[in-house]
TIMI-2910 file (N, C-alpha, C, CB; in pm, 1 decimal, decimal comma, always signed):
<rs>
+----------+----------+----------+----------+----------+----------+----------+----------+----------+----------+----------+----------+------+
!      n_x !      n_y !      n_z !     ca_x !     ca_y !     ca_z !      c_x !      c_y !      c_z !     cb_x !     cb_y !     cb_z ! resn !
+----------+----------+----------+----------+----------+----------+----------+----------+----------+----------+----------+----------+------+
!  +9250,5 !  +8711,8 !  +9381,2 !  +9153,6 !  +8817,0 !  +9406,5 !  +9164,6 !  +8863,1 !  +9552,4 !  +9010,1 !  +8767,8 !  +9374,8 !  Unk !
!  +9169,0 !  +8993,7 !  +9571,5 !  +9179,1 !  +9045,7 !  +9707,7 !  +9042,1 !  +9046,7 !  +9776,0 !  +9239,0 !  +9187,3 !  +9706,7 !  Unk !
!  +9046,0 !  +9037,9 !  +9907,8 !  +8921,2 !  +9032,9 !  +9984,7 !  +8854,4 !  +9170,2 !  +9992,0 !  +8948,1 !  +8980,4 ! +10126,2 !  Unk !
!  +8725,6 !  +9168,7 ! +10021,0 !  +8649,4 !  +9293,4 ! +10033,4 !  +8702,5 !  +9377,4 ! +10150,1 !  +8498,6 !  +9263,1 ! +10053,3 !  Unk !
!  +8739,9 !  +9308,2 ! +10258,0 !  +8792,8 !  +9376,4 ! +10376,2 !  +8923,6 !  +9447,2 ! +10341,8 !  +8814,6 !  +9276,2 ! +10492,0 !  Unk !
!  +9007,2 !  +9379,5 ! +10268,4 !  +9135,5 !  +9437,4 ! +10226,0 !  +9116,3 !  +9560,5 ! +10140,8 !  +9217,2 !  +9335,5 ! +10149,5 !  Unk !
!  +9020,3 !  +9552,6 ! +10049,3 !  +8990,1 !  +9665,8 !  +9960,7 !  +8939,6 !  +9784,6 ! +10041,9 !  +8885,4 !  +9625,5 !  +9854,0 !  Unk !
!  +8851,6 !  +9755,7 ! +10137,7 !  +8795,9 !  +9860,5 ! +10223,4 !  +8905,0 !  +9928,0 ! +10303,6 !  +8689,9 !  +9803,0 ! +10317,3 !  Unk !
!  +8991,8 !  +9848,6 ! +10363,3 !  +9100,7 !  +9903,2 ! +10444,8 !  +9192,1 !  +9991,3 ! +10362,5 !  +9181,1 !  +9790,8 ! +10508,9 !  Unk !
!  +9221,9 !  +9945,9 ! +10241,0 !  +9310,3 ! +10022,3 ! +10152,6 !  +9243,0 ! +10153,3 ! +10111,5 !  +9347,7 !  +9939,1 ! +10027,3 !  Unk !
!  +9113,4 ! +10147,0 ! +10079,1 !  +9038,6 ! +10266,5 ! +10039,3 !  +9035,0 ! +10367,9 ! +10152,7 !  +8895,6 ! +10229,2 !  +9997,1 !  Unk !
!  +9015,5 ! +10319,2 ! +10274,6 !  +9012,6 ! +10407,0 ! +10391,9 !  +9147,1 ! +10474,3 ! +10412,1 !  +8973,8 ! +10328,2 ! +10517,6 !  Unk !
!  +9252,4 ! +10395,7 ! +10394,4 !  +9388,3 ! +10446,4 ! +10411,5 !  +9416,3 ! +10558,9 ! +10311,3 !  +9491,2 ! +10332,3 ! +10394,6 !  Unk !
!  +9377,2 ! +10536,9 ! +10186,8 !  +9397,2 ! +10635,8 ! +10081,2 !  +9315,2 ! +10761,2 ! +10109,1 !  +9359,7 ! +10576,8 !  +9944,2 !  Unk !
!  +9190,2 ! +10740,8 ! +10148,5 !  +9100,3 ! +10852,5 ! +10178,2 !  +9155,5 ! +10938,2 ! +10292,6 !  +8959,6 ! +10800,1 ! +10213,9 !  Unk !
!  +9208,4 ! +10869,5 ! +10392,6 !  +9265,2 ! +10937,5 ! +10509,0 !  +9387,8 ! +11019,5 ! +10468,1 !  +9302,8 ! +10835,2 ! +10618,6 !  Unk !
!  +9469,3 ! +10963,8 ! +10380,8 !  +9590,2 ! +11032,1 ! +10335,8 !  +9558,3 ! +11154,3 ! +10249,9 !  +9678,3 ! +10936,0 ! +10257,9 !  Unk !
!  +9448,3 ! +11145,5 ! +10174,6 !  +9409,8 ! +11255,1 ! +10085,2 !  +9345,5 ! +11372,9 ! +10157,4 !  +9315,0 ! +11204,0 !  +9980,7 !  Unk !
!  +9292,6 ! +11349,0 ! +10276,4 !  +9220,4 ! +11454,0 ! +10349,1 !  +9308,6 ! +11575,3 ! +10375,4 !  +9167,2 ! +11399,5 ! +10481,3 !  Unk !
!  +9257,1 ! +11690,7 ! +10346,2 !  +9327,0 ! +11815,3 ! +10374,1 !  +9433,7 ! +11853,8 ! +10274,6 !  +9387,5 ! +11807,5 ! +10505,5 !  Unk !
!  +9450,0 ! +11775,6 ! +10166,5 !  +9554,8 ! +11806,3 ! +10069,7 !  +9527,7 ! +11935,5 !  +9995,4 !  +9569,4 ! +11693,1 !  +9971,0 !  Unk !
!  +9400,3 ! +11960,3 !  +9963,8 !  +9363,5 ! +12082,2 !  +9890,9 !  +9393,4 ! +12204,7 !  +9976,7 !  +9213,5 ! +12079,6 !  +9850,7 !  Unk !
!  +9357,3 ! +12197,1 ! +10104,2 !  +9382,0 ! +12307,5 ! +10197,0 !  +9531,5 ! +12332,8 ! +10212,6 !  +9318,8 ! +12277,9 ! +10333,8 !  Unk !
!  +9608,9 ! +12225,9 ! +10227,2 !  +9753,4 ! +12238,2 ! +10244,2 !  +9816,9 ! +12301,4 ! +10120,8 !  +9816,2 ! +12100,7 ! +10272,0 !  Unk !
!  +9770,0 ! +12258,8 ! +10003,0 !  +9822,8 ! +12312,1 !  +9877,5 !  +9790,8 ! +12461,0 !  +9865,1 !  +9765,1 ! +12234,6 !  +9757,1 !  Unk !
!  +9667,2 ! +12496,7 !  +9903,2 !  +9622,4 ! +12636,3 !  +9897,8 !  +9709,1 ! +12723,0 !  +9989,0 !  +9473,3 ! +12647,7 !  +9938,6 !  Unk !
!  +9732,3 ! +12675,6 ! +10109,3 !  +9812,6 ! +12750,9 ! +10205,6 !  +9957,9 ! +12761,0 ! +10161,8 !  +9804,5 ! +12686,2 ! +10343,1 !  Unk !
! +10006,5 ! +12656,0 ! +10098,4 ! +10145,1 ! +12654,1 ! +10052,6 ! +10167,2 ! +12759,2 !  +9944,0 ! +10182,7 ! +12514,2 ! +10000,1 !  Unk !
! +10073,1 ! +12767,9 !  +9851,0 ! +10087,0 ! +12863,7 !  +9741,1 ! +10065,1 ! +13006,6 !  +9789,4 !  +9988,3 ! +12830,8 !  +9628,7 !  Unk !
!  +9973,2 ! +13022,4 !  +9885,5 !  +9942,7 ! +13155,4 !  +9938,8 ! +10048,6 ! +13201,6 ! +10038,8 !  +9804,9 ! +13155,3 ! +10005,3 !  Unk !
! +10114,5 ! +13107,0 ! +10101,3 ! +10217,4 ! +13138,7 ! +10199,3 ! +10159,1 ! +13189,7 ! +10329,5 ! +10312,4 ! +13240,5 ! +10143,3 !  Unk !
! +10058,6 ! +13120,0 ! +10381,8 !  +9994,0 ! +13162,3 ! +10505,7 ! +10069,0 ! +13109,9 ! +10626,5 !  +9849,1 ! +13115,1 ! +10509,6 !  Unk !
! +10047,3 ! +13174,6 ! +10738,4 ! +10107,4 ! +13131,2 ! +10864,1 ! +10004,3 ! +13050,9 ! +10942,1 ! +10158,4 ! +13252,7 ! +10947,6 !  Unk !
! +10045,8 ! +12970,4 ! +11037,0 !  +9948,5 ! +12893,8 ! +11115,4 !  +9857,1 ! +12983,6 ! +11197,0 ! +10020,1 ! +12797,2 ! +11207,4 !  Unk !
!  +9739,6 ! +12933,2 ! +11230,6 !  +9639,4 ! +13009,1 ! +11302,7 !  +9682,4 ! +13041,4 ! +11446,2 !  +9509,2 ! +12932,9 ! +11304,0 !  Unk !
!  +9762,3 ! +12953,9 ! +11504,6 !  +9807,3 ! +12974,0 ! +11642,0 !  +9933,6 ! +13059,9 ! +11645,3 !  +9833,0 ! +12838,7 ! +11710,5 !  Unk !
!  +9956,5 ! +13135,2 ! +11753,5 ! +10075,9 ! +13218,4 ! +11761,3 ! +10203,9 ! +13134,4 ! +11771,4 ! +10065,8 ! +13312,3 ! +11880,6 !  Unk !
! +10307,9 ! +13179,9 ! +11709,0 ! +10434,4 ! +13108,0 ! +11710,4 ! +10516,6 ! +13155,2 ! +11829,8 ! +10512,2 ! +13129,0 ! +11577,4 !  Unk !
! +10558,7 ! +13059,3 ! +11913,1 ! +10641,0 ! +13091,0 ! +12030,3 ! +10787,9 ! +13082,9 ! +11994,3 ! +10609,5 ! +12995,9 ! +12147,4 !  Unk !
! +10863,2 ! +13179,7 ! +12040,3 ! +11007,3 ! +13181,2 ! +12011,1 ! +11083,1 ! +13130,7 ! +12132,9 ! +11055,6 ! +13324,4 ! +11971,7 !  Unk !
+----------+----------+----------+----------+----------+----------+----------+----------+----------+----------+----------+----------+------+
</rs>
């Protein structure tokens, strides 16, 4: 059986990785450019 601390750490890691995925997917399909100006 895994410890409560281990479960918490893993859950946090997963949650952190999932953050912003919906936004990234939306931008990818829409083909948007970044908000900041691109320097050449």
